[in-house]
N, C-alpha and C positions, 0 to 999 in steps of 0.2 A: 617163375611167370606174371606177368603184370597180368591186372587187374580189367585192363580192357581183354587181355586175351580169355582171360578165366572167363568173362561175360558170353564171348564170340563162341566159345566152347558149349558152357551150357545150351546156346541157343541148338548149339549143332548137335549135340547129343540129347536135345528133347524129344524123349519118345510119341509125343503128343501129336506134334506141328508136322505137317507134309512139308515136303521140300522147297514147295517155291514159297510159303509161308515162311520156313527158317531163313531162305534165302532175302528174303525182304524186311526182316528183323533185324537180318546181317546188316544190309542197307542202312536202317534208320540208326543203328545203334553206331556205328562209322558214324554217319552224318552229325548223329550228336555228339560223340564226344570229340572228335575231329575238325574244329573249324576250318579247315581251311582246303576239309572235303565238298565242293562244293554241290558236285554229283556223283553219285554212286550207284554203279551197277553191274551186274552181271549179263553177257552175251554168249551163246551156246553154238556148236555146230548145229547147221541144220542138215540133219541123216549124213546123207551121202553128198551132197551140193555140199560146192568149196564156197561156204556164204553163214555168216554168224547171225542168228537172230536175236532180238532183246528179249531180255530175262527181265526178271524183277529187279527195279530201281528206284532210286529218289533223287527229287530233284527235278527241274522244271521239262516238261516232254521236247523228246526230242525226235527229229523227222526220220532219224538213222534207224530204221527198227531192223533194217536187213541188210549188211555191210558185207559185200565180195571178200574174198581172202584179197591179199593185198593192198586192196583200198584203205585208207588211212592208217592211225596208229593200230587199232584193233585187228586190223585185216593184216600188217605188218608183223604182229604179233603170234597169229594165226597159223603163221607160213615159220615162222622164227623160232617158234616154241621157246621162244626168253623173254624176261618179264624189259619192257620199257617202258624206261623213264623221259619225259620229255617236261625239261623246263623253262621252255617256253613255244608255246607250238603255232609262233606266228615266224620261227626260224625252221620249220619243217614245211618241206615243199609237199609231201603227201598227207596231209592232213584234212581229215571232216571238220567242218565246224561245225560243232553243236548248238553256240553259245558265244556273240559275243564277247563274252563278260568272261570266256574261259581264255586263262594266261597260259595254266600249265596243265600235263596231263602224265596218269600213270596207269599202267597197262599189265596186270602179271596172267601169266595162264593158268589155266587148270586142266592138271594132267593125272591123266587115269590110266594105268596098265597103256602108259609108254604114250599114249596117245591124247594129242589136245584136243579138248570134250567143248572150253570155254574159254573164259575170262573174266577177270574184275579187273573193270575201268572207272577210272575216280578222275576228275576234272577239278580244277578250283581256279577260283579268281583270281590266284599271288602268281606271279612269278615265283619260279624257282621254291618252291615250298617243301618238295617232297623230298625226305632223307634216306639215308641207308635203313634208319628205322621203321620207315615206313615202308620199305622195302621189305624186309626182311617179314615184318608183320603180315604184309599181305603176301608173301609168300608161302608163309608158315597157314596160314587162312585157306588159300587156295591149298591146300595140299588134305587138310580137315575138310572141305569142302567136297571133295574129290571122293570122301569116304564117304558119304551119302546120296552120292548118284549116280 
């Protein structure tokens, strides 16, 4: 297990912090350790509504605090239940711009009991920075996060 995974796991398994504090610490750790992660945050399904609400995040403030299912990359992942890697956001017709600096995005769903309950969303100021290793790390992380939600 990589050092980063060990540190993430120690946050998740920490008995003292509440869930939101853990999620915020996860965002901070990813932001600090991976230089091309320029905005890192969580979105969660809003009860029975077909929309996502912004949870803990690190990065520039965003106007996208509520995202309808189907809108943007996050909204598409809410429907598809599959990770979505976008090497160049300007190539995507259905992209919600959070920052003029964002060039790439990766969104990975959080699945609990077979249901998509949220996702981690990461923006980068670099074109095509995300690797299979990033995707695998984030899929592993979302599986672990599902266990504390």
